[in-house]
N, C-alpha and C positions, 0 to 999 in steps of 0.2 A: 795328550789333550786333544779333544775333538775339534777339528777345523770347522769354522762357520763359513761356508762357501755358497755364494748365490748361484742361481741357475746359470749355466754357461750360455744358454740361448738369450737370457735376459742381459747378460754382460755384452754379448755380441750386438744385441739391439741397442743398448746404451752407447757403446763405442761408435757404432756406425751413425747413430742419430747425432751424437756430439760432433762428429767429424763433418757431417753434412749440414748440421743445424736444421734438419728436416726429417720428419717421419716418412714422407713420401720418397725421398731419395734413399734413405736407409732401407726402406722396403724393397725398392728396385734392386739395390745391391745384394740384399739377402734373399731375394726371390720369394718374398712373402707379401702379405697384404699390409697396407698402411695400418689398419686396425690391429693386426697382430703385433706389429712393432710397438704401437702405442700401449697396448695391454702389457707387453713384456716390460717396458720402461716403468709403467705404473706399478707393476708387481715388484720390481726392484726397489722403487722408492718406498713402497709399503714395507718391504722386508728390512730395509735400512733405517726406516723412520726419518728419511731426509728428502727434501726437494732437490732433485737434480737439475730440473729445468723450470723456467718460468714461461708461461704462455702469455705473450703480449702482442695484441693486434695481429693475430694469425702468424706470429713468429715464435720460434723457440730460442730462448736465451739460457745458456748454461749458467747455473749458479756457482758461487764460490766453492761450495761443497762438491758440486758436480765436477768442477774443474780439477779439484784436488784428487777426486776419485778417478777421474779419467787418466791421470798420470799413472796411478797404480795399475789400472786395468790394462793400459797400453804396454806398460813394462812387463806385466804378466803374460800378455799375448805375445810380445816379442820374444820373451824367454821360452815360452812354449813352442813358438814357431821355430826358433833356432834349435831347440832340443830335438824337435821332431825331424828337422832336416838332417841333423847329425846322425840320428838313429837310422834314417833311411839311407844315408850315405854309407854307413857301416854295412848295411845289408847289400848295397850295390858294389861295395869295394871291400878292401881288406884281404884277409887270408881265406883261401878256399882249400880245405883238406880233402884229398882224394885217395882212395885205396882201390887197387886192382891187382890182378895176378901178375907175376913176373913175366910171363909170356906176352900178355897184352901190353904191358908197359914197354917191353923191349921192342916188340915188332909192330906195334900200332901207335901207341900214344906218344912216346918220347920224341919221335921225329917231328911231330906236328906242334908241340907246345910253344915253340918260338913264334909261330903264327898267331896263336891265341894271345900270348903275352904282348906282342906288338899291337894287336887290335884292342886289347883290354889291359893297358898298363896299370889301371887302378886295382886289379885283382892279382894278389900274390898267391901262387900255387904251391901247395905242399903235397907231394906225391909219395905214397908208400906202396911198395909191392909186397904182396903176401898171398899165399894160397888159401889162407883162412878167411872166411866171411866175417866181417866185423859185426859187432852188436852196437848199433847206433845209440842205444840207451846207455851203454857203459863206456864206449870209446869215443874219442873226440874226432870224429870224421863227419864231413858234410855230405859226401857223395861217394858211391862205389860203382865200379863197372864190374859186373859179375857175369860168369859163364854158367849157364844152367837152363832150366825150363821156364824161368820167369815167374815161378810160383813162390812168392815170398809175402805171405799175408801181413797186412798192417803197414807195408811199405809202398811208396810210390814207384812204379816200375814202368820203364819205357824201353821197348826193343830198340837196340842200336842198329842192327843189321841182320839180314838173313845169312845163314851159313850153309856151305856145301863142303864136301870132302873130295879132293882130287889130287893126283900126283903132281909134284913140282920137281924141277931139276935145274942144273946149270944150263944156260943156253948153249954151252959147248957140246952138250950131249945130243943136241939136235942137228949137229953138223958132222960131215965126214962119212966115210963108208959104214961105220958102225952106228949111225944115227938112229935114235928112237923113231920108228915109223908106225908101229902098231903096239897095242898092249902086250902082244906076245913077246916083243923084244925086251920086256922087263926082265925076263929070265936071265938075260946076259949081264944084268947090272945088280949091284948091291942095293938092297932095300934098307932104308933108314926108318926105324920104328920109334914111336913115342909110347913108352910104358908097356905096350904089348903089340902083337901082330894082328889083333882082332880087326882093326880098321882096314889093314891091307887085305886080309882074308875076305872081308865083305866087298871091297872094291873089285878085287880080282874075280870073285864070283859074279859080280854085277856085269863085268865085261866078258865073262865066259872063258877066262884063262885059268888053267889048272896046272899042276905039276911044279908049282913054285916051292922051293925048300925054305920053309919059314925058320929053320934053325940057323940059317945064315943071315948075316946082316949086322947092323949096329943098333943097339938099343939105347935110347936116351930117356931121361925122366922129365924133360921139358921140350915142348914142341919147338921153341925158339932154337934150341941146340940142334935138333934134327934139321931144321931149315937152314941154319948156318952151315951145317955140314954139306947140305945139298948145294948151296951157293958155292962152296969150295970144290964141288965136283966129286965128292966122295960117294955119291949114290943118289937114289931117288927117294924123296920123302912124301908122305901123305899129309897134305896141308889143309887147314881150314881157311875159308875165304878171308876173314878179318886179319888173321895173322900173316897171310901170304900177300895181301894187297899191296903193301908198300914196296916189297921187293919185286913183285911183278911189274908194278908201274915204273919202277926205277930200272928195270931190265936186269936185275941180279938173278932173278928166277924166271923160269919159263914153264908153261903148261904144255907137256908133250901131247896130251890127249884131251878131247873135249868132254869125255865121260866124267860124270860127277855123281856123288851120292848126296842125298839130303842129310844134313847133320842133325843128330838128335837134340843138340843144345845150340844156344845162341848167346850173344852178348847183350846185356841189358844195363841200362842206367838206373841206379837204385838210390833212393834217399828217403828219409822219413816223410810221411804224409804232411806233417806240419811245416816242413821246410821246402816243399816242392815248388812253391811260388816265390821264394826269396829271389830277388833280382840276380844276385851273383850265381846262384845255382841254376836258375833258368837260362841265364846267359851262357854258362858253360855247357849245359845240356843241349841247347840249340846249336852251339858251335860243334859239339860232337856229332849231332845228327847231320849237319851240313857237310862235315868232313866225310861221314859214311856215305852220304848220297853222292858226293863227288867221286869217291872211290868206285861206287857201283857203276857210274857212267863211264869212267875211264877203264875199268875192268871189262865192261861190255864191249868197248872199242877194241881192247886187246884180244878178247875172245873171238871177235869177228876176224881179226887178222890171223889169230892162231888157227882157226878152222880152215882158212884159205891156205895157210902154210902146210897144215897137216894133209890137206887134199893133194898138194903138190908133191909132198914127200912120198905118199903112198902110190902115186902114179909113176914115179921114177923107176926105171928098170933096175 
């Protein structure tokens, strides 16, 4: 059955006029002219075939029919307002589902989530780690953190941070007689690889070191495993900025050399275009960006200290 619904603007004009018993005050509230309010009320009366107000001596007096209709309109407005508020609250709060790689989850994201939950207790996070890129149209995820070029047509994409490649090791390898003092000293240590030795080959060529036996070392299929081995003192790993930042800041890893390569890929925050401005998604995205910005500042401070320390090590006899 087709609903017979008056104009929403006419109903708003009627409700405000009835509440103020004045076209002038209703117009001020609705930011329109007095004439516009009067015309809307007259149109509503014509549509209903009822007099809603009587005009007596420059006063508006609501009729019995108008009073009865006002209760209906106010109830409808109250329900609409409450329903709208509930809908908006669900967009601001509730469950936020996130997918990212196992490496990023383990080495960057998980350590920080307590801070987010403390700041935003209204949002419940669901985090899934997978090497596969989700299809937002088929899978129930709100947001992804992806490693790649940033070219994902049809999606809203925000770069999280810039990435560089550089060696990392246990701070213990920077101490004692056998301390790492120059890239040439790498030959005396075990290299930790992720998937292949290509990255190490490029970095060593960049710093002019040859003669490294790439058949030796330990191969891992996850960067986080190589970095954990480096923390344990098992060798030197080639790390990406984002994955190494937490361990560098906490002092579990150290950068023996300042030399770095630009990484071909970076981390990006990805979600459907239609959901990009939802409050809970924009809240989480902004939090991620602030965390990455804070990392960059703290890593820059560490790098300054690292360069000073490297200069001291290379000048020692």
